[in-house]
Every structure is written in structure tokens, then in C-alpha cells.
C-alpha positions, 0 to 999 in steps of 0.5 A: 500500500502506497502512502503519501507522506511529508518528511521534515528535516530540521537543520538546527539539530538534524532531527526528522519528523514524518507526517501523513496528511489526514484523509477524511473518512479513510478509516486508517490512523493518520497524522504523525508517523515518526515524532521529531528526533534523530533517526539512525542509519540502517544497519550496519551503520546504526551508530550514525545518524541521518544528515542533510547530505542523505536527502535528494530527489529521486532517492530512498531513505529507510527509517526503522525498516520503512522505505520512503521514496523522495519524489519532490520538495518545496522551493526553499529546500531546492535553493538550500541544496543548490547553495550547498553544491548538491545537484538536485535531481528532477522531481518524479510524478506522484503515484496515484493512491487507489483508495484516495482516488476511489474516495474522491470519486465517491465524494464528487458523486455526492456533491449537490447541484446547489452547494451552500453559498456563504452569505451573511444572512444574519447581517441582512436580517438584522439590518433590514428587519421590518423593511418592506418595498411596496409596489402597485401592479396590474395583472392583465387577465383579459385574454381568458374568458370572463377575465379582466384587469386586476390590481395587486400590491407586491411586498418585497421583504428585504430581510430575506428576499421574499415576495408576497402579493395581495390582490385589491378586490373592488367592492361588489366585484363578485370575486371571493376575498382571498387573503393572499394572491401569493404566499410569502416565498422566494419567487423563482425566475422562469427558465433562469439558471445560473452557474456558480464558481464550482460549476453547479447550476441552480435556479435564480430568484427575483431580487430587489434589483429586478423590481422597477416601475414598468417591469414585468415579472412572471408569477408562476405563469401570470405576468404582472406589470409594476406601475408604481411604488411607495415613498420608502421604496423610492428613497431606497432605490435612490440611496442604493442604486442612485435612481432619483426619478422612477417613471409612473406607469399608468394602469390600463383603464377599464373599457366600458361597453357601448350603450345598449339602448335600454333605459338611460345611459346612466342606468346602463353604466351602473350595471357595468360598474357593480354586480348589483346595479344601483340607481344613478346618484343625483346631486342632492345638494344642487337639487336643494339649492336650486329647487324651483329655480327656472330659466324661461325663454321665448323661442321662435320656431325655425322652419321653411313652412310659412304657416309654422314659422310664426309659432311661439314657444316657451322653453323652461330650463330647470336648474335643479336637474338640468332638464328642459320642457317646451310649451306652446302657448295657444294662439287664435286663428293659427290652426295649431292646438297649443299645449305641451310640446316637449316633456320635461327631460334632459336633451342631448346635443345634436350630432352625437352617436347613439350607441357609444361608450363615452357619456353624451353631452346634454344642454346646460344653462350656459347653452341657453341665452337670448340669440342662441339657436338650439335643436331639440330632437330635430326641431330648431328654435331661436331664443328671442326673449327671456324673463327677468330672472333669466337675465339676472342669472346670466348677468351674475354668471357671466364669468362662469359661462361663456355667455355672449356680450349681447346685453351690452354691445351690438353684434353683426346680426341679421334682421331677426337678431336686430329685433332681439337686440332691440328688445334687449336694449329696451329691457336694459333701459327699463332696468336702468330707469328703475334703478335710478328711480329707486336711488332718488326715492331713497335720497328723498326718504333720507332728506325727509327723515333728516327734517323730521329729526331736526323738528323733533329736536326743537 
């Protein structure tokens, strides 16, 4: 049996020590074979001891009947022998030990594919315990049947590089409120394998450097887009990676199906927003503040029919709910029966598509003023006059609505609008005279009161 040993020769006292390197799980006593002492030469020269002159490469030495073949030495020993004038022989190849070779082969076969990597996990835990990165993302599941865009919140724990995902479930969405979308765990990358220094291949996991706004991560086959993060995450990436500004990725908006024609557009929209449809909410505050506030306009019917062009209508606009009603006063000898012309309701502006997803535009108070042309369900009207409340309302809300300055300055009008402008100017003059009369009455009252007070003092 061949053993590999190391021979130490101490120059100070010519002592020798022989040591066999220990092999793990060899089952053979190993270590120091000969303790340090002077070793005598083999017979018949047992009265002499070994000196440095007996050592060289490719030579044999006998220690107490055991033969040792010197095959190599370190660089210090070679330099020392050359300085002594000894010709150093070339080194020999180290013979293989069948047992050691078999043991090494067995150890290599037992090496795992993912060897233990020396990483200070305790330090990472102590430094980042309680530190969590929060990302807001969306999962586009519209490709599947009855799928939609679902919002999620991703938590990345810096203490142990684990990920937890929670789903944001809207109210009345019809989905079960599960506690977690993904339990806290290390999230592996799909088809991502890394080879370390030992040559072993192991799977790679998501780290904090892989999470960024706009990135797509694969959560066990579900692709999630990261859209935003909290302030702590922004400060963390700014400190560690020098990223000061992270673009905000806007989530995709929910597509509203087009109007189907049943009920009003608001009712149809409510059936798309919740599983149990509720009636559309009305502006109760506006209803209480502007209840019984009505703008009334005198309108002329615009038509090519010579009989119907002289018909007059009263258009009433209700400020509480933005509804409009049209009433035709009865006129003698016109051949037309007056009465209710249009039921009170909200009226859409012309030129809009009927079946569409966007909400329709309706007539509001800023669209009604003297001189305006309006089209109600194909009937065109010209507003030629208004009541006193309507004029006062338009004067107070001139800054809020883009009313034309028809009350104070003339425009390039046609013959019909000239009549309207003349009536407007006439009303303005009457209002000015009434204000002036009230001012004089107030002054006269003050003068009379002062005279009566003076007489009482006398």
C-alpha cells in the first residue's frame, strides 16, 4: 500500500519528523508517523545518524525498516541544496493512491447541484428587519374568458428576499376575498439558471434589483406589470442604486361597453360598474339649492313652412336637474292646438352617436341665452326673449359661462337678431330707469327723515 507522506528535516539539530496528511473518512490512523528526533542509519551503520547530505530527489531513505521514496520538495529546500553544491535531481510524478482516488470519486458523486453559498444572512436580517418595498401592479387577465384587469400590491421583504402579493378586490366585484394572491416565498425566475464558481447550476430568484416601475415579472405563469411604488421604496432605490426619478406607469383603464339602448345611459353604466346595479346618484345638494329655480325663454320656431314659422314657444330650463320642457302657448286663428310640446327631460346635443361608450353631452344653462339657436330632437328654435330672472342669472354668471356680450354691445346680426337686440336694449333701459328711480326715492326718504329729526329736536 502506497502512502503519501511529508518528511521534515530540521537543520538546527538534524532531527526528522514524518507526517501523513489526514484523509477524511479513510478509516486508517493518520497524522504523525515518526515524532521529531534523530533517526539512525540502517544497519550496519546504526551508530550514525541521518544528515542533510542523505536527502535528494529521486532517492530512498529507510527509517526503522520503512522505505520512503523522495519524489519532490518545496522551493526553499531546492535553493538550500543548490547553495550547498548538491545537484538536485528532477522531481518524479506522484503515484496515484487507489483508495484516495476511489474516495474522491465517491465524494464528487455526492456533491449537490446547489452547494451552500456563504452569505451573511444574519447581517441582512438584522439590518433590514421590518423593511418592506411596496409596489402597485396590474395583472392583465383579459385574454381568458370572463377575465379582466386586476390590481395587486407586491411586498418585497428585504430581510430575506421574499415576495408576497395581495390582490385589491373592488367592492361588489363578485370575486371571493382571498387573503393572499401569493404566499410569502422566494419567487423563482422562469427558465433562469445560473452557474456558480464550482460549476453547479441552480435556479435564480427575483431580487430587489429586478423590481422597477414598468417591469414585468412572471408569477408562476401570470405576468404582472409594476406601475408604481411607495415613498420608502423610492428613497431606497435612490440611496442604493442612485435612481432619483422612477417613471409612473399608468394602469390600463377599464373599457366600458357601448350603450345598449335600454333605459338611460346612466342606468346602463351602473350595471357595468357593480354586480348589483344601483340607481344613478343625483346631486342632492344642487337639487336643494336650486329647487324651483327656472330659466324661461321665448323661442321662435325655425322652419321653411310659412304657416309654422310664426309659432311661439316657451322653453323652461330647470336648474335643479338640468332638464328642459317646451310649451306652446295657444294662439287664435293659427290652426295649431297649443299645449305641451316637449316633456320635461334632459336633451342631448345634436350630432352625437347613439350607441357609444363615452357619456353624451346634454344642454346646460350656459347653452341657453337670448340669440342662441338650439335643436331639440330635430326641431330648431331661436331664443328671442327671456324673463327677468333669466337675465339676472346670466348677468351674475357671466364669468362662469361663456355667455355672449349681447346685453351690452351690438353684434353683426341679421334682421331677426336686430329685433332681439332691440328688445334687449329696451329691457336694459327699463332696468336702468328703475334703478335710478329707486336711488332718488331713497335720497328723498333720507332728506325727509333728516327734517323730521331736526323738528323733533326743537
